[in-house]
C-alpha positions in Angstrom: 1.8 -9.1 15.2 -2.4 -8.9 14.4 -3.6 -7.1 11.4 -5.8 -5.5 13.9 -5.2 -4.4 17.7 -7.4 -3.3 20.0 -7.0 -1.5 23.3 -9.8 -0.8 25.9 -9.0 2.0 28.5 -11.9 2.7 30.5 -15.2 3.3 28.1 -13.3 3.9 25.1 -11.8 1.2 22.8 -9.5 2.1 20.3 -9.0 0.0 17.9 -6.2 0.1 15.3 -5.4 -0.9 11.7 -1.5 -2.4 12.7 -0.4 -2.6 9.1 2.3 -0.2 8.7 4.2 -1.4 5.9 1.7 -1.3 3.7 0.8 2.1 5.1 -2.3 0.1 6.5 -3.9 -1.1 3.2 -7.5 -2.5 3.6 -7.6 -6.2 3.4 -10.6 -8.9 3.3 -9.2 -9.4 6.7 -9.4 -6.1 8.0 -13.1 -6.1 6.5 -13.7 -9.4 8.5 -11.6 -8.3 11.8 -13.6 -4.4 12.0 -16.9 -6.2 11.4 -16.5 -8.5 14.4 -15.0 -5.8 16.6 -18.0 -3.5 15.7 -20.7 -6.5 16.2 -18.6 -7.2 19.4 -18.4 -3.8 20.9 -22.3 -3.1 20.1 -23.3 -5.5 22.5 -20.6 -4.6 25.4 -21.8 -2.9 27.9 -18.1 -1.5 28.8 -17.6 -0.1 25.9 -19.0 3.5 25.1 -17.1 4.7 22.1 -14.6 3.4 19.5 -11.9 5.0 18.5 -10.6 3.5 15.0 -6.6 4.7 13.9 -4.1 3.5 12.4 -0.2 2.4 13.1 2.5 4.3 12.4 2.4 7.7 10.5 -0.8 7.0 8.1 -4.4 6.4 8.7 -5.0 4.3 6.1 -3.9 4.2 2.0 -7.1 2.7 1.2 -6.9 -0.1 -1.2 -3.7 -2.7 -2.0 -2.9 -1.2 -5.5 -0.1 -3.5 -5.7 -2.6 -6.5 -6.0 -5.4 -4.9 -8.3 -4.3 -6.7 -11.4 -3.9 -10.1 -9.4 -7.1 -9.6 -7.9 -8.9 -8.5 -11.0 -7.5 -11.5 -12.8 -9.2 -13.9 -9.7 -12.0 -16.0 -9.6 -15.6 -13.9 -9.8 -16.4 -15.9 -6.6 -13.3 -14.4 -4.9 -13.8 -11.0 -6.0 -18.0 -10.9 -4.7 -16.3 -12.6 -1.7 -14.0 -9.9 -0.8 -17.1 -7.4 -1.7 -19.5 -9.0 0.4 -17.0 -8.6 3.4 -16.3 -4.6 2.5 -20.0 -3.8 2.6 -20.4 -6.5 5.8 -18.0 -4.2 7.5 -19.5 -0.9 6.3 -23.0 -2.3 7.4 -22.0 -3.3 11.0 -19.9 0.4 11.4 -23.6 2.0 10.6 -25.5 -0.3 12.5 -22.6 0.1 15.5 -24.7 1.3 18.7 -21.6 2.8 20.1 -20.0 6.2 18.2 -16.8 5.5 16.1 -14.4 8.4 15.8 -11.8 8.1 12.9 -8.7 9.9 14.7 -6.7 10.3 11.5 -2.8 11.1 11.5 -0.8 11.2 8.9 -2.9 10.7 5.4 -6.0 8.7 4.3 -5.8 8.0 0.8 -8.5 6.2 -1.6 -10.8 4.2 0.2 -9.2 4.9 3.7 -10.7 8.2 3.3 -14.1 6.4 2.8 -13.7 4.4 5.9 -13.0 7.8 7.9 -16.0 9.2 6.5 -17.8 5.5 7.3 -17.2 6.9 11.0 -19.7 8.5 13.1 -17.2 11.8 13.5 -13.4 12.5 12.1 -10.6 14.0 14.6 -7.7 15.2 12.4 -4.2 16.1 13.5 -3.0 19.2 12.3 -1.0 17.8 9.6 -3.4 15.5 8.9 -4.7 15.0 5.3 -6.8 13.1 2.7 -6.4 11.9 -1.1 -9.2 10.7 -3.3 -7.0 10.6 -6.3 -8.6 7.7 -7.6 -7.9 9.2 -11.5 -4.0 8.4 -11.0 -4.9 4.6 -10.1 -7.1 4.5 -13.5 
């Protein structure tokens, strides 16, 4: 199972965060994968738009809070590398020459909300919801 799935139908490239067991939590691997896809699609004349979505019933749960303690205890160079990948992904999304549309079904929480808002447009299903409850994490 690939962490990021891609499917092109006509001129639309659909990119799916494919980690439903974690409610499509973000990871350094996802950051790098989405960055690479945005860079590639930006120069692909057959792609006119990118749709970003999540597998299953959740768009994106944000950061993997189960790993927060472990990451906070990791070497500073590891943390910096992860942050650099995150920033690279956002820069790549913003620089992409093709519009990126967040297709939000189910929930988007924490950094998942930020991911949706980094897109050029958000299309949300009737039952979709956004949660920015960072205060509960601590």
